[in-house]
N, C-alpha and C positions, 0 to 999 in steps of 0.2 A: 725360365719363362714365367711371367706372372700368371697367377690363376685368379680369375675374377669370380666373385661370389654374388649371386643374385637371389632375390626373393622368389620362391616358388609356392604356388597354392598347395593346400593340403592334399588335394587329389593326386597331384603329380608326385607326391612322396610315397604313396602307398607301397610301391614295389621296393622301396629302399629302406623302409623302417626297420626291417629285420637285420640289416647289415651295417647301418651307420646311425650315429647320434644326430639329433636335430634339436632346435630350440623353437619355442613358440613365443611370439610377441604377445605379452599379456594384454596389450591394448587392442590389437587387431586380430589376434588369433592366427596370423600368418606364420608359417614355418620357414626357416632359413636353412638352406643346405648348399654345400659347395660343389662346384664342378669337379673338384678332386674326388669327392665322395661318389659322384656319378661315375667317375672313371674307375672306381674300385679301391682307391687309396683311403677314402674317408675324409672327414674334415668339416663337420658342422661347427658352428660357434658353440663353445662350451657354456654350460649354465653359469659358471663362475663369472662370466663376463657381464651378466645381467645384474650382479650384486653391487654392493657399495665399493668405494675405492679402498685400497689398502690403507689400513689405519683409521678408516672412517672419514667421511667427508668433512665433518666439523673440525677435526684436528688438522686435516690437510688444508682446509680453507684458512684457518688461523695462521698457519705457517706461510701461506701464500700472501695473505694480507700483510703479515709482518715483513715479508721480503719486498713489499711495494709493488707487487704484480697486480695489474688491473683485472676487471671482469668484463664480460661481453653483455651488452644489452640484449634483452630477450629477442627483439626483432632481428638482431644481427647475427644470432648464433649460427643459423644455417649457412649463411654466406661465408662466415668466418671459417667454418669447418669445411665447406666446399672448396675454398681457396687452398686451405692446407692439404686437403686430400689430393687436389690436382698436382700440387707441388711435390708431394711425397711420391705420387705415381710417376711423375717425370724423373725424379732423382733415383728411384729404385728400379726403373724399367730394365729388365734383362738381368737383374742381380740375383734372382731367386727369392726375393722378399715378396710376400703376398700382402697387398693393401686391401683391407676389408672395411666397408662402411656399414655401421649398424646404428641406424637412427642418427643422432648427433654425435656418436662416438666413432672413433677410428681404431682399427687394430692392425698393427704390423706383425706379421708372422714370419719369423726367421728360422729356417731349419738349422739345427745345430751342426749339420754336416758342412755348411758354408760358414758358420759363425765360429765354431770351436773345433779343435782337434779332438781325437778320441780320448775320452776320460779327462778332458782338460777344461778349465774355466778361464783360459786366456783367449781373448779375441784374436782370431787368426789374422796375420798381417794382410793377407789378400782380401779380407772382408773390411778392413778398416776404412778404405776410401768410401764404401757404401755407407758405413755407419757415420762417417764424417758428414756425408750429404744429409743423412737423416737428422743428425744433430743440428746442422745448419738450419734446416726447415723448422725444427722444434724451437730453436732459438728465435727464429723470425716470427713465430706465432706463440708468444709467451703466455697467452691467456688460456692455458689448458693445464689440467692435471695429467701426470704421466705415471702409469703403473708399468713396471717391468716384471714380467711373470716367467718363471723358469719351469720347464717340464722335461721329463725323461720317459724312456720306454720302461718295460717291466723287467728287463734283465737286471740282475743284482738284487741286493736286499732293499727293503723299503727304506731303512735308515740311510743307507748310502745314497740312494737315488734322491731322497729328500735333501740331503746335504749338497749334492751336486747341483740340483736345480736351484737351490738358494745361492750357491757360489756363482753360477752362470748369470742369474738375474742381477746379482750385485755387480758382477764384472761389466755387464752392459750399462748399468746405471752409472757406474764410476766413469766409464768411457764417455758417456754423454755429458757428464759434468765437466770432464776434462776438456771437452770441446765447446764449452760455453753455455750449456743448459743449466739453469738454476736448480740447485739441489732441493730447494723448498718445494718444487713442483713434483718431485719424484718419490714414489714408493716402490718397494720391491717385495716380492713374495715367491717362494718356491713351492710348487705343488707336487714335486716328485713324480710318481707314476699314476697319480690319482685322477688326472683329467685327460685321458687319451682321446684323440680325435680319429683314431683308426684302430684296427685290430692289431694286438701285439702277437698274433699267431703267425704273421708273415714278416719278412725282412722289410718289405715296403711299408707296412703299417708301423713297424717300430721306428723306421726312419722318419715318418710323418710325426710321430709322437715326440721325438727328440727335438725340442724347439724352444726358442725364447720369443715371447710376444710382448709388444709394447702397446698398451691400451692408452688412448688419448681421449680425454673427456673435457668439454668446455667448462671454464670457470664462469658462472653466470652471476648477474647482479643479485639474483635471489639467494645464491650461495653466500655471497659476501654480506648480505643484509641480515643474515641470521644472528 
């Protein structure tokens, strides 16, 4: 079942701040928290999502321009991302993938339990149809940057978890490319166990922390003009 994420005022978060992470919009001061967190599993957007793209926007933009991918005019950004969001929600409904909107960015959160087998970086056959649908939508909306981000729970060594998160992120990126998404749009990064969205003290929390996320950000005319 998909879990929707909504913006909640700061007062409504007071009772939860001790048990879950949250992010604050630097422009509005609003905090964002997930219904999963309210249910006790945790899951606010991590602070790493507010930063620059993997590899830096300038480098990524140069690659996109070189690949002949266009940009979105400022007035059309919201509508472009709205349409992509609707399509992604349609295609992933009931799959276990969470589609999150954060301003003009989108985040697909894919629990590793449905994406990968235990200790594996090979996309499971049963998840491939969903990832095919995701790739199809991404290919239909090419004027976006795509970051694929891997995460683990805290079991195992830091070094092993870091490597596993990198391999899983790269596996999803490679799969998207194999399904027609241009590689110039894609960056990958593994965070290991450093960006939990829930407590690693419980099995439920660990399951939430084991995930791959796809961050989708618009390529704007101002990016290309730099």
